[in-house]
Every structure is written in C-alpha cells, then in structure tokens.
C-alpha positions, 0 to 999 in steps of 0.5 A: 454375478447373479449366481454369486448373489444367489449363493450369498443369499443362500448362505445368509438364509442358512445362517439366519434360520440355522438350517445348516443341514441343508448344506450337505444336501445341496452339495450332493445334489450339485455333485450328482448334477455335475456327474450327469452333465459331464458323463453324458458326453464322455466314454463313461456314459454307457457305464453310468446308465445302470446307476441312473 
C-alpha cells in the first residue's frame, strides 16, 4: 500500500512541477536494478560481471 502511495505522490510531483524528463531516468534505474537482482542468482551471473 505504501509503495502505491509513493508512486502516486511521484506522479503528482511530476505533473505539478512539469519534470517529465525524470520519468525515463527512474524507469531505467528500476530496470537496471531489476536486472542486477534477478541475474545475480541465475546462470547468467558470470556473463553479467563485465557489464557491472
């Protein structure tokens, strides 16, 4: 529940302050975080190390 509240507050901030350029930055950071978390416990982990 708190995660959705934070997401809604972030969207209100973007709309109010007209900082739409932050949306792709946050999306890329979340994607990179997910790749790191999910690949660290898989067979792809040795191949990911050169990119980190």
